[in-house]
C-alpha positions as CSV (number, residue, x, y, z in Angstrom):
1,M,-43.6,-4.5,2.5
2,S,-41.0,-1.8,3.3
3,D,-42.8,-1.3,6.7
4,R,-40.9,-3.1,9.2
5,A,-43.4,-3.2,12.3
6,G,-46.3,-4.1,9.9
7,L,-43.7,-7.1,8.8
8,V,-43.2,-8.0,12.6
9,R,-47.2,-7.5,13.3
10,Q,-48.1,-10.0,10.3
11,F,-45.9,-12.6,11.7
12,A,-46.5,-12.1,15.2
13,A,-50.1,-12.8,13.7
14,G,-49.3,-16.2,12.8
15,D,-51.4,-18.1,14.9
16,A,-54.6,-16.5,13.7
17,W,-53.3,-16.1,9.4
18,F,-52.0,-19.6,9.3
19,H,-55.1,-21.2,11.6
20,T,-54.7,-24.5,9.4
21,S,-51.4,-24.9,9.7
22,P,-49.7,-25.9,13.2
23,L,-46.0,-26.0,11.4
24,Y,-46.3,-22.3,9.9
25,R,-47.8,-20.8,13.3
26,V,-44.8,-22.4,14.8
27,L,-42.7,-20.8,12.2
28,S,-44.3,-17.2,11.7
29,R,-43.5,-17.0,15.7
30,V,-40.1,-17.7,14.8
31,V,-39.9,-14.9,12.5
32,A,-41.4,-12.3,13.8
33,G,-38.4,-12.3,16.4
34,D,-35.6,-12.4,14.1
35,E,-34.1,-10.0,11.8
36,E,-32.8,-11.9,9.5
37,L,-35.7,-14.0,8.8
38,L,-37.9,-10.7,8.5
39,D,-35.3,-9.2,6.4
40,L,-35.9,-12.3,4.0
41,A,-39.6,-11.7,4.0
42,A,-39.4,-8.3,3.1
43,Q,-38.2,-9.6,-0.3
44,A,-41.3,-10.4,-1.6
45,R,-42.9,-8.9,-4.4
46,P,-45.3,-5.9,-4.4
47,G,-48.8,-6.7,-3.6
48,Q,-47.5,-10.4,-2.3
49,V,-48.2,-11.0,1.5
50,P,-44.7,-11.7,2.8
51,A,-45.9,-14.0,5.4
52,N,-47.5,-15.9,2.7
53,T,-44.6,-16.0,0.2
54,L,-41.8,-17.2,2.8
55,M,-44.0,-20.3,3.8
56,A,-44.8,-21.1,0.5
57,A,-40.7,-20.7,-0.8
58,V,-39.7,-23.0,2.2
59,H,-42.4,-25.4,1.3
60,L,-41.5,-25.4,-2.2
61,L,-37.8,-26.1,-1.6
62,V,-38.6,-29.3,0.8
63,L,-41.5,-30.6,-2.1
64,K,-38.5,-30.5,-4.8
65,D,-35.9,-32.2,-2.3
66,P,-37.8,-34.4,0.2
67,E,-34.3,-35.5,1.5
68,L,-33.7,-32.2,3.0
69,P,-33.7,-32.7,6.8
70,F,-36.2,-29.6,7.1
71,A,-38.7,-31.6,5.3
72,R,-39.1,-34.0,8.2
73,F,-41.8,-31.9,9.5
74,F,-44.1,-31.0,6.6
75,P,-47.0,-33.4,6.6
76,T,-47.2,-32.8,2.8
77,V,-44.0,-34.8,2.8
78,L,-44.2,-37.2,5.1
79,G,-47.4,-37.3,6.2
80,D,-48.7,-38.4,9.7
81,D,-44.9,-39.5,10.2
82,A,-43.8,-35.8,10.3
83,E,-42.7,-34.5,13.2
84,P,-44.3,-32.1,15.9
85,P,-44.3,-28.6,14.2
86,E,-43.0,-27.2,18.1
87,R,-39.5,-28.7,16.9
88,A,-39.3,-27.3,13.6
89,G,-39.1,-23.6,15.2
90,A,-35.3,-24.3,16.5
91,E,-34.2,-25.5,13.0
92,F,-36.1,-23.0,10.9
93,R,-33.2,-20.2,11.1
94,A,-30.3,-22.3,10.2
95,F,-32.8,-23.8,7.3
96,C,-33.5,-20.4,5.8
97,A,-29.6,-19.2,6.0
98,E,-28.5,-22.2,4.6
99,H,-30.9,-22.0,1.4
100,R,-31.3,-18.4,1.7
101,D,-30.5,-17.8,-2.2
102,A,-33.0,-20.3,-3.2
103,I,-35.5,-18.8,-0.9
104,V,-34.7,-15.2,-2.1
105,H,-35.3,-16.3,-6.0
106,V,-38.5,-17.7,-5.2
107,V,-39.8,-14.9,-2.7
108,R,-38.9,-12.3,-6.0
109,E,-39.8,-14.3,-8.5
110,R,-42.8,-16.3,-7.5
111,L,-46.1,-15.3,-7.2
112,V,-48.1,-17.1,-4.2
113,Q,-51.7,-17.8,-5.2
114,T,-54.1,-18.5,-1.9
115,N,-57.2,-19.3,-3.0
116,A,-58.9,-22.3,-1.5
117,P,-58.1,-25.6,-3.9
118,G,-61.4,-26.8,-2.6
119,R,-63.5,-24.3,-4.4
120,G,-61.9,-25.2,-7.6
121,T,-63.0,-28.9,-7.0
122,A,-66.5,-27.4,-6.3
123,I,-66.5,-25.1,-9.3
124,R,-65.1,-28.1,-11.5
125,L,-68.1,-30.5,-10.2
126,A,-70.8,-27.7,-10.8
127,M,-69.4,-26.9,-14.5
128,H,-69.4,-30.9,-15.4
129,E,-73.2,-30.8,-13.8
130,I,-74.2,-27.7,-15.9
131,A,-72.5,-29.2,-19.1
132,D,-74.5,-32.3,-18.4
133,R,-77.7,-31.1,-17.9
134,V,-77.1,-28.3,-20.8
135,D,-76.1,-31.4,-23.5
136,G,-76.3,-34.4,-21.9
137,Q,-72.6,-34.8,-22.5
138,G,-70.9,-33.2,-19.8
139,A,-68.2,-36.1,-19.4
140,D,-67.3,-35.9,-23.3
141,R,-67.0,-32.3,-23.2
142,D,-64.0,-29.7,-22.6
143,L,-64.8,-27.2,-20.1
144,A,-63.7,-23.6,-19.8
145,L,-63.9,-20.9,-17.1
146,A,-62.3,-17.5,-17.3
147,E,-60.0,-16.8,-14.0
148,G,-61.2,-13.9,-11.4
149,H,-61.9,-13.2,-8.7
150,G,-64.7,-15.4,-6.9
151,R,-67.2,-12.6,-6.3
152,W,-68.0,-12.6,-10.1
153,I,-68.4,-16.0,-11.1
154,Q,-71.7,-16.9,-9.8
155,P,-73.3,-13.7,-11.6
156,L,-71.7,-14.5,-14.6
157,A,-73.2,-18.2,-14.7
158,D,-76.6,-16.5,-15.9
159,R,-75.4,-15.2,-18.9
160,P,-75.3,-16.6,-22.4
161,A,-71.5,-16.0,-22.8
162,S,-70.8,-17.9,-19.6
163,T,-73.1,-20.7,-20.6
164,A,-71.5,-21.1,-24.1
165,A,-68.1,-21.0,-22.6
166,M,-68.9,-23.7,-20.5
167,R,-69.5,-25.7,-23.2
168,G,-66.6,-25.3,-25.2
169,Q,-67.4,-22.7,-27.1
170,P,-66.9,-18.9,-27.6
171,P,-69.7,-16.3,-26.9
172,A,-71.6,-15.4,-29.8
173,S,-70.0,-11.8,-29.4
174,T,-66.7,-13.0,-29.6
175,T,-66.9,-15.2,-33.1
176,S,-65.8,-13.6,-36.5
């Protein structure tokens, strides 16, 4: 994102953007007011949301090395023993400066997938149920689902091709 004002607005809106993560809300406020952190976030690949990309890069680093001192703020690392997120803001800039090269590499090279993981669980359970109803062997069948935007998954479910795909078979139109 080359628009600096837009980048600042994105991080300043962190309280709404990261409504489920108190830690990311705190860190977003820090980024919004720090030129070096904004420069770091601006390294995101075209089409990627810099706020998501920067937070994901930092999260990846602490997941890879839970011994990093900054990892103590992440519930995904320490669970209920994680320190309050309010304390993380004061250390965030130093952490990013120390790990700048690694963060830049992740931000430039990796993609962030923000679809809710819960949806994947619901879809997996639904596919199992469909396979079980189709041939009674749901638990013993391999299931497949083509990736794509969630809005087209449901309408396709009524088509023979998707039914075949859910049974682990190619659609009739693609067999040779």
